C-alpha positions in Angstrom: 13.3 -6.8 -32.8 14.9 -9.9 -34.5 18.1 -7.9 -35.0 18.1 -6.5 -31.5 17.7 -10.0 -30.0 20.3 -11.4 -32.3 17.9 -13.9 -33.8 17.1 -15.0 -37.3 13.5 -14.8 -38.5 12.8 -18.5 -38.2 14.0 -18.5 -34.6 11.3 -15.9 -33.7 8.6 -18.3 -34.7 10.3 -21.3 -33.0 10.7 -19.4 -29.7 7.1 -18.2 -29.7 8.1 -14.5 -29.5 5.1 -12.3 -28.9 4.4 -8.6 -28.1 2.2 -7.9 -25.0 0.5 -4.6 -24.3 -0.8 -3.7 -20.8 -4.3 -2.6 -21.9 -7.1 -4.2 -23.8 -6.0 -3.0 -27.1 -3.0 -4.6 -28.9 -1.2 -1.6 -30.4 1.9 -3.4 -31.6 2.7 -6.6 -33.5 5.7 -8.3 -34.8 5.8 -8.4 -38.7 6.3 -12.0 -39.6 8.3 -11.4 -42.8 10.8 -8.7 -41.5 10.9 -9.1 -37.7 10.1 -5.4 -37.3 7.9 -4.1 -34.5 4.9 -2.3 -36.3 1.7 -0.7 -35.2 -1.3 -3.1 -35.3 -3.9 -0.3 -35.6 -4.3 3.5 -35.6 -3.0 5.1 -32.4 -5.1 8.1 -31.3 -2.8 10.1 -29.0 -5.5 12.6 -27.9 -7.7 9.7 -26.8 -5.0 7.8 -25.0 -3.2 10.7 -23.2 -5.5 13.7 -23.0 -4.0 16.8 -21.5 -0.6 15.1 -21.1 2.4 16.5 -22.9 4.4 13.2 -23.0 2.4 10.1 -24.1 4.1 6.7 -23.5 2.8 3.3 -24.6 4.5 0.4 -23.0 4.7 -3.1 -24.3 6.7 -6.2 -23.5 8.5 -8.6 -25.8 8.2 -12.1 -24.5 10.5 -14.9 -25.8 9.9 -18.5 -24.7 12.9 -20.7 -24.1 16.4 -19.9 -23.3 18.3 -17.1 -24.9 
């Protein structure tokens, strides 16, 4: 995420970058040391998308301040 936004790791903390999921469960987080988007917990596809061939989890990356 840091690389895609063209930011250095310290800038991620300064700008208050956060990952927001639509549901109650936070499936993704930003790794503080690397700036990578990682899973926050186990994702059970069969529970989230039963009987659906294509399962999509959406999240938003929010950056405070000007880019």
